[in-house]
C-alpha positions as CSV (number, residue, x, y, z in Angstrom):
1,M,5.3,3.7,-31.1
2,I,6.2,7.0,-32.9
3,E,9.0,9.3,-31.7
4,S,8.9,13.1,-32.3
5,S,9.8,16.2,-30.4
6,I,8.3,19.5,-29.2
7,K,9.7,22.7,-27.8
8,I,8.2,24.3,-24.7
9,M,9.7,27.2,-22.7
10,G,12.9,26.7,-24.6
11,Y,13.2,23.0,-23.7
12,D,13.4,20.3,-26.3
13,I,11.1,17.6,-25.2
14,K,11.1,14.1,-26.8
15,V,7.6,12.8,-27.3
16,Y,6.7,9.1,-27.6
17,S,3.2,8.4,-29.1
18,L,1.6,5.1,-28.5
19,N,-1.6,3.4,-27.4
20,T,-0.9,2.4,-23.8
21,V,1.7,3.3,-21.1
22,V,2.0,1.1,-18.0
23,V,3.4,3.0,-15.0
24,G,5.3,0.9,-12.5
25,T,7.2,-2.4,-12.5
26,G,5.7,-4.1,-9.5
27,A,3.6,-7.2,-9.8
28,A,0.5,-5.2,-10.9
29,G,2.3,-3.2,-13.5
30,L,4.3,-6.1,-15.0
31,N,1.1,-8.2,-15.2
32,A,-0.7,-5.3,-17.0
33,A,1.9,-5.2,-19.7
34,D,2.1,-9.0,-20.0
35,R,-1.7,-9.2,-20.3
36,L,-1.9,-6.4,-22.8
37,S,0.6,-8.2,-25.1
38,A,-1.2,-11.5,-24.6
39,F,-4.5,-9.9,-25.6
40,G,-3.0,-8.6,-28.8
41,Q,-2.2,-5.0,-27.8
42,K,1.4,-4.5,-29.0
43,D,1.7,-0.7,-29.1
44,I,2.6,-0.5,-25.4
45,A,5.5,0.4,-23.1
46,I,6.3,0.4,-19.4
47,V,7.6,3.5,-17.7
48,T,9.3,3.1,-14.3
49,E,11.4,5.2,-12.0
50,N,13.5,2.1,-11.1
51,L,13.0,-1.4,-12.5
52,K,14.3,-2.9,-9.3
53,A,12.5,-0.7,-6.8
54,G,9.0,-0.8,-5.4
55,T,7.1,-2.8,-2.8
56,S,6.4,-6.0,-4.7
57,R,10.0,-6.7,-5.3
58,N,11.4,-5.5,-2.0
59,T,9.0,-6.5,0.7
60,G,7.4,-9.5,2.4
61,S,6.6,-10.9,5.8
62,D,6.9,-13.9,8.1
63,K,4.8,-15.8,5.5
64,Q,3.6,-13.5,2.8
65,T,0.1,-14.5,1.8
66,Y,-1.7,-14.7,-1.5
67,Y,-5.5,-14.9,-1.2
68,K,-7.6,-16.8,-3.8
69,L,-10.6,-19.1,-4.1
70,T,-10.2,-22.4,-2.3
71,L,-8.5,-25.0,-4.5
72,A,-8.1,-28.0,-2.2
73,G,-9.9,-30.2,0.2
74,S,-13.6,-30.8,0.8
75,E,-14.6,-27.4,2.3
76,P,-17.1,-25.8,0.0
77,D,-16.4,-22.4,-1.6
78,S,-17.8,-20.3,-4.4
79,V,-17.1,-17.1,-6.3
80,Y,-20.0,-15.4,-4.6
81,D,-19.0,-16.6,-1.1
82,F,-15.5,-15.1,-1.8
83,A,-17.1,-11.8,-3.0
84,E,-19.2,-11.6,0.1
85,T,-16.1,-12.0,2.3
86,L,-14.5,-9.0,0.6
87,F,-17.8,-7.1,0.6
88,E,-18.2,-7.6,4.4
89,G,-15.0,-5.6,4.9
90,L,-17.1,-2.5,4.9
91,C,-17.1,0.4,2.3
92,V,-16.3,-2.1,-0.5
93,D,-18.0,-1.9,-3.9
94,G,-19.7,-5.2,-4.7
95,D,-18.9,-5.3,-8.4
96,I,-15.2,-5.0,-7.7
97,A,-15.4,-7.6,-5.0
98,L,-17.1,-10.0,-7.5
99,C,-14.4,-9.4,-10.1
100,E,-11.6,-10.1,-7.6
101,A,-13.3,-13.3,-6.6
102,A,-14.1,-14.4,-10.2
103,L,-10.6,-13.8,-11.5
104,S,-8.7,-15.0,-8.5
105,T,-8.2,-18.5,-9.8
106,Q,-7.3,-17.5,-13.3
107,C,-4.7,-15.0,-12.0
108,F,-3.3,-17.4,-9.4
109,L,-2.9,-20.2,-11.8
110,K,-1.1,-18.0,-14.3
111,L,1.5,-17.1,-11.6
112,A,1.9,-20.8,-10.8
113,E,2.4,-21.5,-14.5
114,L,5.0,-18.8,-14.7
115,G,7.0,-20.4,-11.9
116,V,5.9,-18.9,-8.6
117,P,6.5,-21.9,-6.2
118,F,3.1,-22.1,-4.5
119,P,2.9,-25.4,-2.6
120,R,0.7,-28.2,-3.7
121,N,0.2,-31.7,-2.4
122,R,0.9,-35.1,-4.1
123,Y,-2.5,-34.9,-5.9
124,G,-2.0,-31.5,-7.3
125,E,-4.2,-29.5,-4.9
126,Y,-3.0,-26.0,-3.9
127,V,-3.6,-26.4,-0.2
128,G,-4.5,-23.4,1.9
129,Y,-4.8,-21.9,5.4
130,K,-6.9,-19.3,7.1
131,T,-5.6,-15.8,7.3
132,D,-7.1,-12.8,9.1
133,H,-10.8,-12.0,8.3
134,D,-10.9,-15.2,6.3
135,P,-13.8,-17.7,7.0
136,K,-12.3,-20.4,4.6
137,R,-8.8,-21.7,3.9
138,R,-8.2,-19.5,0.9
139,A,-4.7,-18.3,1.8
140,T,-1.5,-19.7,0.3
141,S,2.1,-18.6,0.3
142,A,5.4,-19.1,-1.5
143,G,7.2,-18.0,1.7
144,P,8.4,-14.6,3.0
145,Y,9.1,-13.4,-0.6
146,T,5.8,-14.3,-2.4
147,S,5.5,-10.9,-4.1
148,K,9.2,-10.9,-5.1
149,Y,8.8,-14.3,-6.8
150,M,5.7,-12.9,-8.6
151,T,7.6,-9.9,-9.8
152,K,10.6,-11.8,-11.1
153,C,8.4,-14.3,-13.0
154,L,6.3,-11.6,-14.5
155,E,9.4,-9.6,-15.5
156,N,10.8,-12.6,-17.3
157,S,7.5,-13.0,-19.2
158,V,7.5,-9.3,-20.1
159,K,11.1,-9.4,-21.4
160,Q,10.4,-12.6,-23.4
161,K,7.6,-10.6,-25.2
162,N,10.1,-7.7,-25.9
163,I,7.9,-5.1,-24.3
164,K,9.7,-1.8,-24.2
165,I,10.7,-0.6,-20.7
166,F,11.7,3.0,-20.1
167,D,13.8,2.8,-16.9
168,K,14.9,5.7,-14.7
169,M,11.9,7.7,-16.0
170,Q,9.9,9.5,-13.2
171,V,6.3,10.5,-13.9
172,I,6.0,14.1,-12.7
173,K,2.7,15.2,-14.4
174,I,-0.4,13.4,-15.6
175,L,-1.7,15.3,-18.6
176,T,-5.4,15.6,-19.0
177,D,-8.0,17.7,-20.9
178,G,-11.1,17.9,-18.7
179,N,-12.0,14.3,-18.0
180,K,-9.9,12.8,-20.8
181,L,-6.4,11.5,-20.6
182,L,-3.7,13.1,-22.9
183,G,-0.6,11.4,-21.6
184,L,2.3,11.8,-19.2
185,L,5.3,14.1,-18.6
186,C,8.4,12.4,-17.1
187,L,11.7,13.5,-15.8
188,D,14.5,11.5,-17.4
189,V,16.4,10.9,-14.1
190,Q,19.6,9.8,-15.9
191,N,19.7,12.9,-18.1
192,S,18.4,15.6,-15.7
193,Q,21.6,17.6,-15.9
194,N,20.9,18.2,-19.6
195,P,18.1,20.7,-20.1
196,N,17.3,19.4,-23.6
197,R,17.1,15.7,-22.4
198,R,15.6,16.4,-19.0
199,Y,11.9,16.1,-19.8
200,V,10.2,13.3,-21.9
201,A,6.5,13.2,-22.8
202,F,4.3,10.3,-23.6
203,N,1.3,10.9,-25.8
204,C,-1.0,8.0,-25.2
205,K,-4.6,6.9,-25.4
206,N,-4.4,4.8,-22.2
207,V,-2.4,4.6,-19.0
208,I,-2.5,1.8,-16.5
209,Y,-1.2,3.4,-13.3
210,A,0.5,0.8,-11.0
211,A,2.6,3.2,-9.0
212,G,1.9,1.6,-5.6
213,G,0.7,3.1,-2.4
214,P,1.8,6.6,-1.2
215,A,4.4,5.2,1.1
216,G,6.6,8.3,1.2
217,M,4.0,10.1,3.3
218,Y,5.0,8.4,6.5
219,A,8.3,8.4,8.4
220,D,7.3,5.3,10.4
221,S,6.8,2.9,7.5
222,V,7.2,-0.8,6.6
223,Y,7.3,0.0,2.9
224,P,10.8,-0.4,1.4
225,F,12.8,2.8,1.0
226,S,12.5,2.5,-2.7
227,Q,8.7,2.8,-2.6
228,R,7.3,6.3,-2.4
229,G,4.1,6.3,-4.5
230,A,2.7,8.9,-6.9
231,S,-0.9,9.5,-5.8
232,G,-0.4,13.2,-5.4
233,I,0.0,14.0,-9.0
234,A,-3.0,11.8,-9.7
235,F,-5.2,14.0,-7.4
236,E,-3.6,17.0,-9.0
237,A,-4.8,15.8,-12.4
238,G,-8.4,15.5,-11.2
239,I,-8.5,11.8,-10.5
240,M,-10.9,10.9,-7.8
241,G,-9.8,9.4,-4.5
242,K,-11.8,6.9,-2.5
243,N,-11.6,5.5,1.1
244,L,-8.4,7.4,1.7
245,T,-9.0,7.2,5.5
246,E,-8.5,3.5,5.5
247,W,-5.0,2.2,6.2
248,Q,-3.4,-0.7,7.8
249,Y,-0.7,-0.1,10.5
250,G,1.3,-2.5,12.5
251,L,4.6,-3.2,14.3
252,A,7.6,-3.4,12.0
253,S,11.4,-3.1,12.3
254,V,12.8,0.3,11.3
255,K,16.0,-1.0,9.7
256,P,15.5,-3.1,7.7
257,R,11.8,-2.4,7.2
258,W,9.9,-5.6,7.8
259,N,6.8,-6.8,9.6
260,V,7.5,-8.3,13.0
261,S,4.5,-10.6,12.8
262,G,4.1,-14.3,13.2
263,T,6.8,-16.1,15.1
264,Y,8.6,-12.9,15.9
265,M,5.9,-12.2,18.4
266,Q,4.9,-15.8,19.3
267,V,8.4,-16.5,20.8
268,L,7.7,-13.7,23.4
269,P,10.6,-11.2,23.0
270,R,11.4,-8.5,25.5
271,F,10.0,-5.0,24.6
272,I,12.5,-2.4,25.7
273,S,12.7,1.4,25.2
274,T,15.7,3.7,25.4
275,D,16.4,7.4,25.0
276,K,17.4,8.7,21.6
277,N,21.0,7.7,22.3
278,G,20.2,4.1,23.2
279,N,20.6,4.7,27.0
280,D,18.2,4.4,29.9
281,E,16.9,1.0,28.9
282,R,13.6,-0.2,30.5
283,E,10.9,-2.8,29.9
284,F,8.0,-0.4,29.5
285,L,5.2,-3.0,29.0
286,A,5.7,-4.2,32.6
287,D,4.7,-0.7,33.8
288,F,1.3,-1.2,32.2
289,F,0.3,-4.8,32.7
290,K,-0.6,-6.0,36.2
291,Y,0.0,-9.6,35.5
292,K,3.0,-10.9,33.5
293,G,1.0,-13.8,32.1
294,D,-1.5,-11.3,30.6
295,M,1.4,-9.3,29.1
296,L,3.0,-12.3,27.5
297,S,-0.3,-13.6,26.1
298,K,-1.0,-10.2,24.4
299,I,2.5,-10.3,22.9
300,F,1.9,-13.8,21.6
301,L,-1.4,-12.7,20.0
302,K,0.3,-9.9,18.1
303,G,1.8,-12.7,16.0
304,Y,-1.4,-13.3,14.0
305,Q,-3.4,-10.2,15.1
306,W,-0.6,-8.2,13.6
307,P,-2.4,-5.1,12.2
308,F,-3.4,-2.5,14.7
309,D,-7.2,-2.9,15.2
310,V,-9.2,-0.6,17.4
311,R,-11.6,-3.4,18.2
312,K,-8.6,-5.2,19.9
313,V,-7.5,-2.3,22.1
314,S,-9.7,-2.7,25.2
315,N,-9.4,-6.4,25.5
316,G,-6.9,-7.6,22.9
317,S,-3.4,-7.4,21.6
318,S,-3.6,-3.9,19.9
319,I,-2.8,-2.4,23.3
320,I,0.7,-3.4,22.5
321,D,0.7,-1.1,19.5
322,I,-0.6,1.8,21.6
323,L,2.1,1.4,24.2
324,V,4.8,1.3,21.6
325,Y,3.3,4.5,20.0
326,I,3.3,6.3,23.4
327,E,7.0,5.5,23.8
328,T,8.0,6.6,20.3
329,C,5.6,9.3,19.2
330,I,4.7,10.9,22.5
331,K,7.7,10.4,24.7
332,G,10.2,10.5,21.8
333,R,12.0,7.4,22.9
334,R,13.2,4.4,20.8
335,V,11.6,0.9,21.1
336,F,13.4,-2.4,20.5
337,L,12.7,-6.1,20.5
338,D,15.3,-8.1,22.4
339,F,15.4,-11.8,21.6
340,S,18.4,-12.6,23.6
341,R,16.7,-12.5,27.0
342,N,13.2,-13.4,28.4
343,P,10.9,-10.6,29.5
344,G,11.7,-9.7,33.1
345,D,15.1,-11.4,32.5
346,S,13.7,-14.6,34.1
347,M,12.4,-18.0,33.0
348,I,8.9,-18.0,31.7
349,D,6.1,-19.9,33.5
350,F,4.2,-21.0,30.4
351,S,1.4,-22.3,32.6
352,K,0.5,-18.6,33.2
353,L,-0.2,-17.9,29.5
354,S,-3.6,-17.9,27.9
355,S,-4.7,-21.4,26.8
356,E,-4.3,-20.3,23.2
357,A,-0.7,-19.2,23.6
358,K,0.2,-22.1,25.9
359,D,-1.3,-24.8,23.6
360,Y,0.4,-23.3,20.5
361,L,3.8,-23.2,22.1
362,E,3.4,-26.7,23.6
363,K,2.5,-28.1,20.2
364,S,5.4,-26.3,18.6
365,G,7.7,-27.8,21.2
366,A,8.8,-24.3,22.2
367,T,8.2,-24.0,25.9
368,F,11.9,-23.6,26.8
369,G,14.8,-21.2,26.7
370,T,15.1,-17.7,25.5
371,P,13.2,-16.0,22.7
372,I,16.0,-16.5,20.2
373,E,16.2,-20.2,21.1
374,R,12.5,-20.5,20.5
375,L,12.7,-18.6,17.3
376,M,15.6,-20.7,16.0
377,H,13.5,-23.8,16.8
378,M,10.2,-22.6,15.3
379,N,11.4,-20.5,12.4
380,A,15.1,-20.4,11.7
381,P,14.7,-18.6,8.4
382,A,13.2,-15.6,10.3
383,V,16.6,-15.3,12.1
384,K,18.5,-15.8,8.9
385,F,16.6,-13.0,7.2
386,Y,17.7,-10.4,9.6
387,K,21.3,-11.8,9.7
388,E,21.4,-11.2,5.9
389,K,20.2,-7.7,6.4
390,G,23.0,-7.0,9.0
391,V,21.1,-7.5,12.2
392,D,22.1,-10.5,14.4
393,L,19.1,-11.2,16.6
394,T,21.2,-13.5,18.8
395,S,23.2,-10.5,20.1
396,E,21.5,-7.2,19.2
397,P,18.1,-5.7,19.7
398,L,15.8,-4.9,16.8
399,E,14.4,-1.4,16.6
400,I,10.6,-1.2,15.8
401,A,7.8,1.3,15.5
402,V,4.1,1.4,14.7
403,C,4.3,1.7,10.9
404,A,2.1,2.3,7.9
405,Q,1.9,-0.9,5.9
406,H,-0.9,-0.8,3.4
407,N,-3.4,1.7,2.1
408,N,-6.9,0.1,1.7
409,G,-8.1,3.2,-0.1
410,G,-6.6,5.0,-3.2
411,L,-7.9,6.1,-6.6
412,S,-11.5,5.4,-7.3
413,I,-12.2,2.8,-10.0
414,N,-15.1,1.1,-11.7
415,K,-15.4,-2.7,-12.4
416,W,-12.8,-2.4,-15.2
417,W,-10.4,-0.5,-13.0
418,Q,-10.9,2.7,-15.0
419,T,-10.9,6.0,-13.0
420,N,-13.1,9.0,-13.6
421,I,-10.6,10.2,-16.3
422,E,-11.3,8.4,-19.6
423,G,-8.4,6.2,-20.5
424,F,-6.7,6.3,-17.1
425,F,-6.8,3.0,-15.2
426,A,-5.3,2.3,-11.8
427,A,-4.2,-1.2,-10.6
428,G,-2.5,-2.5,-7.5
429,E,-2.3,-0.6,-4.2
430,V,-2.7,2.8,-5.8
431,S,-6.3,1.8,-6.7
432,A,-9.1,1.7,-4.1
433,S,-10.5,-1.8,-4.3
434,H,-10.4,-2.5,-0.5
435,G,-12.5,-1.1,2.4
436,V,-12.0,-1.0,6.1
437,Y,-11.0,-4.6,6.7
438,R,-9.6,-7.2,4.2
439,P,-8.4,-10.7,4.5
440,G,-4.6,-11.0,4.5
441,G,-3.2,-11.5,1.0
442,T,-6.0,-9.9,-0.9
443,A,-3.7,-7.1,-2.0
444,L,-1.6,-9.5,-4.1
445,N,-4.8,-10.9,-5.7
446,A,-6.3,-7.5,-6.3
447,G,-3.2,-6.2,-8.1
448,Q,-3.3,-9.2,-10.5
449,V,-7.1,-9.0,-11.1
450,G,-7.2,-5.3,-11.5
451,S,-4.3,-5.2,-14.0
452,T,-5.9,-8.1,-15.9
453,R,-9.3,-6.3,-16.1
454,A,-7.7,-3.0,-17.3
455,A,-5.7,-4.8,-20.0
456,Q,-8.8,-6.8,-21.1
457,Y,-10.9,-3.6,-21.4
458,I,-8.2,-1.7,-23.3
459,A,-7.5,-4.5,-25.7
460,A,-11.2,-4.8,-26.5
461,N,-12.4,-1.2,-26.5
462,R,-9.5,1.2,-26.6
463,K,-7.3,0.2,-29.5
464,G,-5.8,2.6,-32.0
465,A,-3.4,5.5,-32.1
466,P,-3.4,8.4,-29.7
467,A,-4.0,12.0,-30.8
468,D,-1.8,13.6,-33.4
469,S,1.5,14.8,-31.9
470,A,0.7,18.4,-32.9
471,V,-2.7,18.2,-31.3
472,F,-1.2,16.7,-28.2
473,A,1.4,19.5,-28.0
474,G,-1.3,22.1,-28.1
475,Q,-3.5,20.5,-25.5
476,A,-0.7,19.6,-23.1
477,A,1.5,22.7,-23.4
478,Y,0.2,24.6,-20.4
479,A,0.5,21.6,-18.0
480,I,4.0,20.8,-19.2
481,A,5.0,24.4,-18.8
482,D,3.6,24.4,-15.2
483,A,5.8,21.4,-14.3
484,I,8.9,22.9,-15.9
485,T,8.3,26.2,-14.1
486,M,8.5,24.4,-10.8
487,G,11.8,22.8,-11.8
488,E,13.2,26.2,-12.7
489,A,12.0,27.9,-9.5
490,V,13.8,25.7,-7.0
491,F,17.5,26.1,-8.1
492,S,19.6,27.7,-5.3
493,D,23.0,27.4,-3.7
494,C,21.5,25.3,-0.9
495,D,19.4,22.1,-0.7
496,N,16.6,21.8,1.9
497,V,14.5,19.0,0.3
498,R,15.6,16.3,2.7
499,E,14.9,18.5,5.8
500,I,11.4,19.4,4.5
501,W,10.6,15.8,3.6
502,D,11.7,14.4,7.0
503,N,9.7,16.9,8.9
504,A,6.6,16.4,6.8
505,A,6.8,12.6,7.1
506,K,7.3,12.7,10.9
507,R,4.3,15.0,11.2
508,M,2.2,12.6,9.2
509,S,3.2,9.6,11.3
510,R,2.5,11.6,14.5
511,F,-0.9,13.1,13.5
512,G,-2.2,11.2,10.4
513,G,-1.2,7.6,11.3
514,A,-2.9,5.1,13.6
515,I,-3.8,7.6,16.3
516,R,-5.7,10.7,15.1
517,S,-7.3,13.7,16.7
518,I,-9.3,16.2,14.7
519,E,-7.4,19.2,16.2
520,N,-4.0,17.7,15.3
521,I,-5.2,16.6,11.8
522,A,-6.5,20.1,11.1
523,K,-3.3,21.7,12.2
524,A,-1.2,19.3,10.1
525,A,-3.4,19.8,7.0
526,E,-3.0,23.6,7.3
527,E,0.7,23.3,7.6
528,V,0.9,21.1,4.5
529,R,-1.4,23.5,2.6
530,N,0.9,26.4,3.4
531,E,3.9,24.3,2.2
532,L,2.2,23.6,-1.1
533,M,1.2,27.3,-1.6
534,N,4.8,28.4,-1.0
535,F,6.5,25.4,-2.6
536,N,8.4,27.3,-5.3
537,K,9.5,29.9,-2.9
538,T,10.7,27.7,0.0
539,V,12.0,24.5,-1.6
540,K,15.6,24.7,-2.8
541,V,17.9,22.3,-4.6
542,S,21.5,23.0,-5.5
543,S,21.7,21.0,-8.8
544,A,19.6,19.5,-11.5
545,S,20.4,16.0,-10.2
546,G,18.2,16.9,-7.2
547,L,15.1,17.7,-9.3
548,C,13.8,14.1,-8.9
549,R,13.6,14.7,-5.1
550,V,11.8,18.0,-5.7
551,Y,9.1,16.5,-7.8
552,R,8.7,13.6,-5.3
553,L,8.4,16.0,-2.4
554,H,5.6,17.9,-4.3
555,D,3.8,14.7,-5.0
556,M,4.1,13.6,-1.3
557,L,2.8,16.9,0.0
558,L,-0.1,16.8,-2.4
559,S,-0.9,13.2,-1.1
560,Q,-0.6,14.3,2.5
561,Y,-3.0,17.2,2.1
562,V,-5.7,15.2,0.4
563,Y,-5.4,12.3,2.8
564,L,-5.5,14.6,5.9
565,E,-8.5,16.5,4.5
566,A,-10.2,13.1,4.0
567,M,-9.7,12.3,7.7
568,L,-11.1,15.7,8.7
569,D,-14.2,15.2,6.5
570,Y,-14.7,11.7,7.9
571,V,-14.8,13.0,11.5
572,R,-16.9,16.0,10.7
573,C,-19.4,13.7,9.0
574,G,-19.7,11.7,12.2
575,G,-17.1,9.0,11.6
576,K,-15.7,7.1,14.6
577,S,-12.8,4.8,15.3
578,R,-12.6,1.8,13.0
579,G,-10.2,-0.5,11.3
580,S,-6.6,0.6,11.9
581,A,-7.4,4.2,13.0
582,L,-8.2,5.4,16.5
583,Y,-9.9,8.9,16.4
584,T,-9.8,10.7,19.7
585,D,-13.3,11.4,21.0
586,K,-13.6,13.2,24.4
587,N,-17.1,11.8,24.7
588,G,-15.9,8.3,24.2
589,I,-14.4,5.7,26.5
590,K,-10.8,5.4,27.6
591,P,-10.0,1.7,27.3
592,H,-7.5,1.8,30.2
593,D,-7.2,4.4,32.9
594,A,-3.4,4.5,32.6
595,L,-3.5,5.8,29.1
596,P,-3.4,9.5,28.1
597,D,-6.7,11.2,27.1
598,L,-5.6,11.0,23.5
599,F,-6.7,7.4,23.5
600,T,-10.3,8.1,24.6
601,F,-12.4,6.9,21.6
602,T,-15.8,5.7,20.4
603,L,-15.9,2.5,18.4
604,D,-17.6,2.8,15.0
605,D,-20.9,0.9,15.1
606,G,-20.7,-0.3,11.5
607,T,-23.7,1.8,10.2
608,R,-21.4,3.7,7.8
609,G,-20.1,0.5,6.3
610,D,-22.3,0.8,3.3
611,M,-21.0,4.3,2.5
612,V,-18.0,5.3,0.5
613,Q,-16.2,8.6,0.8
614,E,-14.8,10.0,-2.4
615,V,-12.8,13.2,-3.0
616,I,-11.8,15.5,-5.9
617,Y,-8.9,17.9,-5.5
618,Q,-9.4,21.1,-7.5
619,N,-7.9,24.5,-7.3
620,G,-6.1,23.7,-4.1
621,K,-9.2,22.5,-2.3
622,C,-10.9,19.1,-1.6
623,E,-14.5,18.4,-2.5
624,F,-16.1,15.4,-0.9
625,I,-19.1,13.2,-1.8
626,W,-20.5,10.3,0.1
627,R,-22.4,7.6,-1.7
628,K,-23.8,4.1,-1.1
629,V,-21.5,1.2,-2.0
630,R,-22.4,-0.7,-5.2
631,Q,-24.0,-4.0,-4.2
632,I,-22.6,-7.4,-5.4
633,P,-24.3,-7.9,-8.8
634,K,-26.7,-10.7,-9.2
635,D,-27.0,-11.0,-12.9
636,D,-28.8,-13.8,-14.9
637,D,-26.1,-16.5,-15.0
638,F,-28.2,-19.1,-17.0
639,F,-25.5,-20.6,-19.3
640,E,-27.4,-20.3,-22.6
641,N,-28.1,-16.6,-22.0
642,V,-24.5,-15.8,-21.1
643,W,-23.2,-17.9,-24.0
644,R,-25.4,-16.1,-26.5
645,T,-24.3,-12.7,-25.2
646,Y,-20.6,-13.7,-25.2
647,R,-20.8,-15.1,-28.8
648,K,-21.8,-11.6,-30.0
649,N,-18.2,-10.5,-30.3
650,G,-17.5,-11.5,-26.7
651,N,-19.5,-8.5,-25.6
652,I,-19.0,-8.5,-21.8
653,Y,-18.1,-4.8,-21.6
């Protein structure tokens, strides 16, 4: 790494020149750096806004899942079977699915070797269980904090290798020249008050972008507050998006942000709503369900049918999500889970439950008492978790909403996780390796596989120094000046960033979340577009310490605009309700007469499952293309042929 400096618009800007910069310190980013070093690539560094922030380190679930090839028992499995499961999720590229299947064991065992406590039996088998959309027993878990364990173990490995970490460094501009990467411009958050230390540039040949999903877009979100994402500046740099319409939403607590899946639902809590001040309490689910047994059975099913799924609205548990959405987003009320009392404030007749719910609770020995008593019996750590976060479920209700949880789309990548910009790779949730549906836990595997593949490719094919610093300065000067101009334009004696952010995030949850109508999406997109056009005139911050929030807001609005435009294009091209998104269709069917017309929809018939929507953002507009998915490769795998090719300098690229 070589250090130099340049001067642009009167600002002294420090420049670090090196081969590869990894952006992000979640599980994907740390693994990328760790792999690069192990593969012999030493001229590398990590850039992160906050080493201890992000989704990997600060999130989890009732039993956070890691999805990998079956490694126990007699049930047959294969790499190709695994790839087919991923491919069947619709809108999935087959070569990426095959890579995620092929490297799943390698990546999983590396984590186990680093110390992630995945359970194994006395014979050494890593036993598994079935997760959603999983035909085998490929899932495993290290408990509620699987991704946190992963991050800690990978961080230790990175630090042992003495890999340079630039902390408190916020990427605000991706620098490109046509379809080629130049580097990055960052805001030095700790030195933002000093104009000559405020901006730092990285002149690099490669970037592995592991910035996470665009969590900041939504007000109702299960992402940790420290996770905001940085997809907008990637779109701004000309990086292609893919499958942006495909998200996963579900019920989660608002504070702390946490999925209320698994036993939180299976113990059958009360669902209550109040006005904004916590008054006028009522059990709103009882207004909808004719039979209490049916209501309780649907609540139970939310435990392992946690994501909102349009296929489960008419006759399944996703009606619960819709009823919560009506209370919060349409009526403007607040919704809580109450574990201290039974629904209807009376003893439950467990014989009235569906056989599935009744049998499960009987086998668990939990057909007694109140929800909190059942939860303490079935999963005491679930109660302890909230107690440690300041919420005592024994005595106080837990506020919830229908929240954004995971983006299945993102930046479009090839089988080496490289984007359409040469030298720019994307790994983890920011990359679009998933489709409409995915087995639970595949995100953790995808982040490890993608970062491994990117590191592998760079170490083999993209070694060497970046451009000369003088050449870099000349090529990047205009883009750097553009970012600095934004920073200079927003200074004022007032600060409105928080207000604009909150309004934009609430609008996105209301119109670009699980429930979508083309009229509302179009209106929201136009509002975001106007905010972007007038950004330098309307956004104000009172001191340089607030610049980090200004650049985050700009990135978030860019993301919102591209995602909303993708939703519009999807509907205009004939797309219907699928996955975790219900699109209002006046010519469709209303699943229940008691619901508002907003919930009239037509279920997607799957015929578009072999098509991928991709988008390029240029000059303030979005251009869309639709293409066929890449099929799962079926190459010649005769050993002697593969071995001969591999011996020729390991040429697998």
